[in-house]
C-alpha positions in Angstrom: 15.8 -32.3 8.5 15.6 -30.9 12.0 12.1 -30.1 13.3 12.1 -27.4 15.9 9.1 -25.9 17.7 9.0 -22.6 19.5 6.3 -21.8 22.0 6.1 -18.6 23.9 3.0 -16.4 24.6 4.9 -13.3 23.8 5.1 -12.9 20.2 8.3 -10.8 20.0 10.1 -13.6 22.0 9.0 -16.2 19.4 10.1 -14.0 16.6 13.5 -13.3 18.2 14.0 -17.1 18.9 13.0 -18.0 15.4 15.5 -15.5 14.0 18.2 -16.7 16.1 17.5 -20.4 15.2 17.2 -19.7 11.4 20.6 -18.0 11.4 22.2 -20.8 13.4 20.9 -23.7 11.4 21.7 -21.8 8.1 25.3 -21.3 9.4 26.0 -24.8 10.3 24.3 -26.3 7.5 21.3 -28.0 9.0 17.9 -28.0 7.1 15.3 -27.0 9.6 11.4 -27.0 9.7 10.6 -24.3 12.3 7.0 -24.2 13.7 5.7 -21.2 15.9 3.3 -21.5 18.6 1.7 -19.1 21.2 0.3 -21.4 23.7 0.5 -25.0 25.1 -2.6 -26.0 23.3 -1.3 -24.5 20.0 2.0 -26.7 20.5 0.0 -29.9 21.3 -2.2 -29.3 18.1 0.8 -28.7 15.9 2.3 -32.0 17.1 -1.0 -33.8 16.3 -1.2 -32.3 13.0 2.3 -32.4 11.7 4.2 -34.9 14.0 7.0 -34.8 16.5 9.6 -32.2 17.0 13.2 -32.8 17.4 13.7 -29.9 19.6 11.0 -27.7 21.4 12.0 -24.3 22.8 9.3 -23.9 25.5 8.4 -21.1 28.0 6.8 -22.0 31.3 4.7 -19.3 32.1 2.1 -19.5 29.3 -1.4 -18.3 29.3 -3.7 -21.3 30.0 -1.8 -24.5 30.3 1.6 -23.9 31.4 4.8 -25.2 29.9 5.4 -27.8 32.6 1.9 -29.4 32.0 2.3 -29.1 28.2 5.7 -31.0 28.5 3.9 -33.7 30.6 1.4 -34.2 27.8 4.0 -34.3 25.2 6.0 -37.0 27.2 2.8 -39.2 27.2 3.4 -40.0 23.6 7.0 -38.8 22.8 9.9 -39.8 25.0 12.7 -38.7 22.5 12.0 -34.8 22.0 14.6 -32.6 23.3 12.7 -30.0 25.4 14.4 -26.8 26.3 12.7 -24.5 28.7 13.5 -20.8 28.2 12.0 -19.0 31.0 12.6 -16.2 33.6 11.1 -18.4 36.5 13.9 -20.4 38.0 11.6 -21.8 40.7 10.3 -24.3 38.2 13.7 -25.9 37.7 12.8 -29.0 39.8 9.7 -29.6 38.0 11.4 -29.3 34.7 13.7 -32.1 35.5 10.6 -34.4 36.1 9.7 -34.1 32.3 13.4 -35.0 31.3 14.4 -31.7 29.7 17.4 -31.3 27.7 18.2 -27.8 29.2 16.7 -25.0 31.4 17.8 -21.6 30.3 17.1 -18.3 31.8 15.6 -15.4 29.6 16.8 -13.6 27.6 18.7 -16.3 25.8 21.7 -15.0 24.0 22.7 -16.0 20.3 25.7 -17.9 21.8 23.6 -19.9 24.1 21.0 -20.8 21.4 23.9 -21.8 19.0 25.4 -24.2 21.5 22.1 -25.8 22.4 21.2 -26.4 18.7 24.5 -27.7 17.9 24.4 -30.0 21.0 21.1 -31.5 20.3 22.0 -32.0 16.6 25.2 -33.9 17.5 23.0 -36.0 19.9 20.5 -36.8 17.4 22.8 -37.4 14.4 19.6 -36.9 12.4 20.5 -38.8 9.2 21.3 -41.9 11.3 17.8 -42.2 12.9 14.6 -43.9 11.8 11.3 -42.1 12.8 7.8 -43.5 13.0 4.5 -43.4 14.9 2.9 -46.4 16.7 -0.3 -46.2 18.7 -0.1 -42.5 19.1 3.6 -42.8 20.3 6.4 -41.2 18.2 9.8 -42.9 17.9 13.1 -41.7 16.7 15.5 -44.5 17.0 19.2 -44.6 16.0 19.7 -47.0 13.1 22.8 -48.4 14.9 20.5 -49.8 17.4 18.2 -51.5 14.9 19.1 -55.0 14.1 16.5 -55.7 11.5 13.1 -55.1 10.1 10.5 -57.6 9.6 7.1 -57.2 7.8 4.0 -59.2 8.4 1.3 -58.1 6.0 1.0 -54.4 6.7 2.8 -54.5 10.1 6.5 -53.6 10.3 8.4 -55.1 13.3 11.4 -53.1 14.3 13.8 -55.2 16.3 16.2 -53.1 18.3 19.0 -54.3 20.6 16.8 -53.4 23.5 13.2 -53.5 22.4 10.7 -54.4 19.7 8.4 -51.7 18.2 5.8 -52.0 15.6 3.9 -49.8 13.2 1.7 -49.9 10.1 3.6 -49.6 6.8 5.2 -51.3 3.8 8.8 -52.8 3.6 9.4 -51.3 0.3 8.7 -47.9 1.7 11.2 -48.6 4.7 13.8 -49.8 2.2 13.4 -46.5 0.2 13.6 -44.5 3.4 16.9 -46.2 4.3 18.4 -45.9 0.8 17.7 -42.0 0.9 19.7 -41.9 4.2 22.5 -43.9 2.4 22.7 -46.3 5.4 23.6 -49.9 4.9 20.7 -52.3 5.3 20.3 -55.5 3.3 17.1 -56.7 1.8 17.7 -60.5 2.1 14.0 -61.6 1.7 10.9 -59.8 1.0 10.0 -59.8 4.6 13.5 -58.9 6.1 15.8 -55.9 6.1 18.9 -56.5 8.1 21.7 -54.3 9.6 24.9 -56.2 8.5 26.6 -54.9 11.5 24.8 -57.5 13.5 25.3 -60.4 11.3 27.5 -63.0 13.1 27.4 -65.7 10.4 26.5 -65.8 6.9 25.3 -69.0 5.1 24.0 -69.1 1.6 20.4 -69.8 2.8 20.5 -67.8 6.0 22.1 -65.3 8.2 22.7 -65.6 12.0 22.6 -62.4 14.1 24.7 -61.7 17.1 21.7 -62.6 19.3 21.4 -66.1 17.8 18.4 -65.1 15.7 18.4 -66.9 12.1 16.8 -65.0 9.2 16.0 -66.7 5.9 17.5 -65.5 2.6 15.0 -65.9 -0.1 16.2 -67.6 -3.4 15.7 -64.4 -5.3 18.1 -62.6 -2.8 20.9 -65.0 -2.3 23.2 -64.1 -5.0 22.9 -60.3 -4.2 23.4 -61.1 -0.5 26.5 -63.2 -1.1 27.9 -60.3 -3.2 27.2 -57.8 -0.4 28.8 -60.1 2.2 31.9 -60.5 0.1 32.1 -56.8 -0.3 31.8 -56.3 3.4 34.7 -58.8 3.9 36.7 -56.8 1.3 36.8 -59.7 -1.0 
């Protein structure tokens, strides 16, 4: 599911962009949740209520808080959203760079331009291969290929990535169900561990050793199943 926000204080422009996006996502087979907003405050409230967007199509000259300031506030809690400015005001291009925009497009945006933008962002996200969660008012949308393992400690889930560690409140069973729905290969080797097998350097009956040298215990209840999964991985 691709979450797309459209924000412009001209309703006709919002309706036009929504129509383009719906046609494009339907044609290329992407499921999309599209939300329409008519001010920067509307957009920030929508994010607060329903969560982060994968793409935001954002005008700069908005009534009240302008698009640049809106984007700055979004960036305080979401570093991953792909913000695309669609505007008639080229003089803001340098400011747009400061909030790490995906693209800066002049109005009126054509169907072909919109199609390329949506396709480019979707390819970048590889949406079914990412894990999204919220921690301390910050939204994350991390590629599963970068996650080595999940570890639970009571109600806290630690996400060990190749370049950082993140935490959020949740249940390991829910994480496992989420990954299973995405049809990605993570192994439940212990009630506290879900491991990405691509990072397993060594397998032992009682533990696995990851490429970074970390050893993770395999519980008694999971040993036989883990052995079978490892043999399958080796093609045996």
